[in-house]
Every structure is written in structure tokens, then in C-alpha cells.
C-alpha positions as CSV (number, residue, x, y, z in Angstrom):
1,M,13.4,116.4,148.2
2,S,14.7,119.2,150.4
3,T,17.6,121.5,149.5
4,A,19.7,119.7,152.2
5,D,19.1,116.3,150.6
6,S,20.5,117.5,147.3
7,K,23.5,119.5,148.6
8,P,26.7,118.3,147.0
9,L,29.2,116.5,149.2
10,T,32.3,118.4,150.1
11,D,35.7,116.7,149.9
12,R,35.7,116.5,153.7
13,E,32.3,114.7,153.6
14,I,33.5,112.3,150.9
15,A,36.5,111.4,153.1
16,E,34.1,111.0,156.1
17,L,31.8,108.7,154.1
18,D,34.8,106.6,153.1
19,E,35.8,106.2,156.7
20,L,32.2,105.3,157.8
21,L,32.0,102.6,155.2
22,A,35.5,101.3,156.0
23,A,34.5,101.1,159.7
24,L,31.7,98.6,159.0
25,P,32.5,94.9,159.9
26,E,34.7,93.3,157.4
27,D,32.3,90.5,156.7
28,N,29.7,93.0,155.6
29,E,31.7,93.5,152.4
30,S,30.4,97.0,152.1
31,L,31.3,99.3,149.2
32,D,34.1,101.8,149.5
33,V,33.2,105.3,148.5
34,A,34.7,105.1,144.9
35,M,32.9,101.9,144.2
36,L,29.8,103.3,145.8
37,D,29.9,106.3,143.3
38,G,30.0,104.0,140.3
39,F,27.2,101.8,141.9
40,L,25.0,104.9,142.3
41,A,25.5,105.9,138.7
42,G,24.7,102.3,137.6
43,V,21.4,102.4,139.6
44,L,20.5,105.7,137.9
45,L,20.8,104.1,134.5
46,A,17.6,102.1,135.1
47,P,14.8,103.4,132.8
48,D,12.7,104.3,135.9
49,D,13.7,105.3,139.5
50,V,14.7,102.2,141.5
51,P,13.2,102.1,145.0
52,Q,15.8,102.7,147.7
53,S,14.7,99.4,149.3
54,V,16.1,97.5,146.3
55,W,19.6,98.9,146.1
56,L,20.4,100.7,149.4
57,P,21.0,97.6,151.6
58,F,23.8,96.5,149.2
59,V,25.8,99.6,149.8
60,F,26.4,98.6,153.4
61,D,26.3,94.8,153.1
62,G,27.2,92.5,150.3
63,Q,24.2,90.3,151.0
64,G,21.8,93.1,151.4
65,R,21.2,92.5,155.1
66,A,19.8,95.3,157.3
67,T,22.3,97.8,158.7
68,P,22.2,98.4,162.5
69,D,20.5,101.7,163.5
70,T,23.5,103.6,164.9
71,A,24.5,107.2,164.7
72,D,27.3,106.4,162.3
73,A,25.0,104.4,160.0
74,R,22.5,107.2,159.9
75,R,25.2,109.7,159.0
76,A,26.5,107.4,156.3
77,L,23.0,107.0,154.9
78,E,22.5,110.7,154.8
79,L,25.7,111.2,152.8
80,V,25.0,108.3,150.4
81,L,21.5,109.7,149.6
82,R,22.9,113.2,149.1
83,R,25.4,111.8,146.6
84,Y,22.7,109.8,144.9
85,H,20.5,112.9,144.4
86,E,23.5,114.9,143.3
87,L,24.4,112.4,140.6
88,A,20.7,112.1,139.6
89,A,20.5,115.9,139.0
90,Y,23.6,115.8,136.8
91,L,22.4,112.9,134.7
92,A,18.9,114.4,134.4
93,A,20.4,117.6,133.1
94,R,23.0,115.7,130.9
95,E,25.7,117.7,132.5
96,P,29.3,116.3,133.2
97,F,29.9,115.3,136.8
98,D,33.1,114.7,138.9
99,P,33.3,111.0,139.7
100,I,34.8,110.1,143.1
101,V,38.2,108.7,142.3
102,F,41.3,108.4,144.4
103,E,44.6,108.8,142.7
104,L,47.1,105.9,143.0
105,E,50.5,106.3,144.5
106,D,53.8,104.5,144.1
107,E,55.9,103.0,146.9
108,Q,57.4,106.4,147.7
109,G,53.9,108.0,148.1
110,K,54.1,110.0,144.8
111,S,51.0,110.1,142.7
112,L,51.2,107.9,139.6
113,T,51.1,109.7,136.2
114,G,50.4,108.9,132.6
115,R,48.7,105.6,131.7
116,D,49.7,104.0,135.1
117,A,47.3,106.4,136.9
118,I,44.3,105.2,134.9
119,A,43.9,102.1,137.1
120,A,42.4,104.5,139.7
121,L,39.1,104.1,137.8
122,T,38.8,100.3,138.4
123,P,36.8,100.6,141.6
124,W,34.4,103.1,140.0
125,A,33.8,100.8,137.0
126,A,33.4,97.8,139.3
127,G,30.8,99.7,141.2
128,L,28.8,100.4,138.1
129,A,29.0,96.8,137.0
130,H,27.9,95.8,140.5
131,A,24.6,97.7,140.0
132,F,24.0,95.4,136.9
133,D,24.4,92.4,139.2
134,I,22.2,93.7,142.0
135,V,19.4,95.7,140.5
136,P,17.0,93.8,138.2
137,A,15.8,96.9,136.4
138,V,19.4,97.9,135.5
139,S,20.4,94.4,134.2
140,A,17.1,94.3,132.3
141,A,17.9,97.6,130.6
142,Y,21.4,96.3,129.7
143,D,20.0,93.1,128.2
144,A,17.2,94.8,126.3
145,D,19.2,97.4,124.4
146,A,22.2,96.3,122.4
147,D,23.5,99.9,122.2
148,L,24.0,100.2,125.9
149,A,27.2,98.2,126.2
150,P,28.9,100.1,123.4
151,A,27.8,103.3,125.0
152,L,29.5,102.3,128.2
153,T,32.8,101.3,126.8
154,G,34.5,104.3,128.5
155,V,33.6,102.6,131.8
156,L,33.6,98.9,131.1
157,R,37.2,99.1,129.7
158,H,38.4,99.7,133.3
159,L,36.9,96.5,134.7
160,P,39.5,94.1,136.0
161,L,40.2,90.9,134.1
162,D,40.0,87.6,136.0
163,A,43.0,85.5,134.9
164,D,41.3,82.4,136.1
165,D,38.1,82.9,134.1
166,A,38.4,80.8,131.0
167,S,34.8,81.3,129.9
168,P,33.9,82.4,126.3
169,E,32.4,85.6,127.8
170,A,35.6,86.5,129.5
171,A,37.6,85.9,126.3
172,D,35.1,88.1,124.3
173,F,35.4,90.8,127.0
174,M,39.2,90.7,126.7
175,L,39.1,91.0,123.0
176,E,36.7,93.9,123.2
177,R,38.8,95.7,125.8
178,D,41.9,95.3,123.6
179,R,40.0,96.7,120.7
180,I,38.8,99.7,122.7
181,D,42.3,100.4,124.0
182,H,43.6,100.3,120.4
183,D,40.8,102.4,118.8
184,V,40.5,105.0,121.7
185,P,43.8,105.1,123.5
186,L,44.0,107.0,126.8
187,R,47.1,109.0,127.8
188,D,46.3,109.8,131.4
189,L,43.8,109.8,134.2
190,D,42.2,113.1,133.3
191,E,41.5,111.9,129.8
192,A,40.1,108.6,131.1
193,I,37.8,110.4,133.5
194,D,36.4,112.6,130.6
195,E,35.8,109.4,128.6
196,L,34.1,107.7,131.5
197,V,31.8,110.6,132.2
198,A,30.9,111.0,128.5
199,S,30.1,107.2,128.4
200,V,27.7,107.5,131.3
201,L,25.9,110.4,129.8
202,D,25.6,108.5,126.5
203,A,24.2,105.6,128.3
204,V,21.6,107.6,130.3
205,E,20.4,109.1,127.0
206,I,19.6,105.5,125.9
207,T,17.9,104.4,129.1
208,R,16.2,107.6,129.9
209,P,15.9,109.6,126.7
210,H,14.7,113.2,126.7
211,R,11.3,112.9,125.0
212,P,9.8,115.7,123.0
213,L,6.6,117.3,124.4
214,L,3.6,115.5,123.0
215,R,0.3,117.4,122.5
216,D,-3.0,115.9,123.4
217,A,-4.4,117.2,120.1
218,P,-3.1,118.7,116.9
219,K,-2.1,122.3,117.1
220,V,-4.9,124.7,115.9
221,G,-3.8,127.4,113.5
222,R,-4.9,131.0,114.2
223,N,-7.1,131.1,111.1
224,D,-8.6,127.6,111.6
225,P,-12.2,127.1,112.9
226,C,-12.2,127.1,116.7
227,P,-12.5,123.5,118.0
228,C,-15.3,124.7,120.3
229,G,-17.8,124.7,117.4
230,S,-18.6,128.4,117.5
231,G,-18.0,128.8,113.8
232,R,-15.5,131.6,114.4
233,K,-11.8,131.5,113.7
234,Y,-9.7,130.3,116.5
235,K,-7.8,133.7,116.8
236,A,-11.2,135.4,117.4
237,C,-12.5,132.8,119.9
238,H,-10.6,130.7,122.4
239,G,-7.3,131.7,120.8
240,R,-7.7,135.1,122.4
241,E,-7.8,133.4,125.8
242,N,-4.4,131.7,125.0
243,G,-2.8,134.9,123.8
244,N,-2.9,134.0,120.1
């Protein structure tokens, strides 16, 4: 991966990517840039790297069909992959990241404040949930670890509710969301974003835990016999080569 591939997107490039995605044919049902951001984070929750061929087509087309090879499509692809690598670096380092979120406005064009503004996270949460639907490795990780759903409560709480869904799963989700809102109330968008980011970092620690370095053999003490069989102490034999 070159330095250019991992260069963070500027605000202007984020707006450009949003325009490129919006310009795709409507029947493509492509992701908008906020939903894309959550989708990429969801893909990165897989225990191992997911091949681009598995997830990338669904960014540009809801059915995963091939995207025409045009200058605009190539530019969008470049920006998508840069954001993917940027998020991957943050998650690997367990460092907070800035999710791509667009503030909501009222009818007068003023930005919403307080709890009303939190709905701006719905597209991001829907994008992450979309990764669970599209990428088998992500859904498998979700099904395999019972701790993953609770770790993602700061994201899943922002998923929209379907009033027409009368399934037991939908009822359970509504109860769980009500419980989360009661136990961990959010006052404004900034607080909600902090909770969302912390949830993703908690989740990646479950799916891609930092593992301690494992030695191929037990550590040899300075005064132990050298493993080479010379009969000398390790510090007077091969230990000298290792600086011991």
C-alpha cells in the first residue's frame, strides 16, 4: 500500500465522493458517503481481511453488479479505497476516528441540536449493519461471538425501526434499544459520536484482538545451560551473540 493509498480524505474529497455516488443511476441503489463509511467499518470487523472483490461491488450497486469503467467510477474507487485504508489504520491502532456524518437541519436550514441531532447517525449505523448482510465473514463473526452485539450497542441503537415489522426479532430489538436509551442516555450528537466510535473499537478488539507475542521456545535464563549443548552457561555462549 503506497502513501497515497492511505492518505486521509479531505472534507472536499468527502463531498466529491458523495457527489460521485449520488450521480450513479438511481436503480443502482448505491451507498451514500455516510452509509459507505459505516459499511467500511463493518467490513473491517471481520476477523481477517475481506477481499475487495467480496464487498466493493456493493458500494456502487445494491446487487453487486459490475460498475462501468468510467473516469468518475475510477475516481470514486480511489476515494473509497483511501477511506477504507484510513479506517483500517485507525482500527488496527485502536485509535478513535472521525466518522463521516452530516448534521441534520430544520426547515429553516439551521442545524438541529440536542437529542434531535442524533438521528444524523442513522445512515452510518445502517451502513455497518449492511456489511453484516453482505459480507459472510462479518455475519459469521457476529453469529459466533455473543459479546459482539453488546459491544456494538453504541452503533446498533441508531438503526431505524420498521413499524411494519411484527417479527419477534423486531420486538426484541425495540426492547433492547429502549433499554440502552434508558441505561446510557445521550444528550447530543457529539456524545453519540463518541459512544459510536468507542463501540466500534470495543467490537474490533473482540473480532481482531491484539495477541501477545508468542515465543517458539521457552525463554532461556542467563545462567541456564545453553540450548546448543556446549555445556556452558547461556550467557557465556550463544547469549553473548544476542547481547545477554
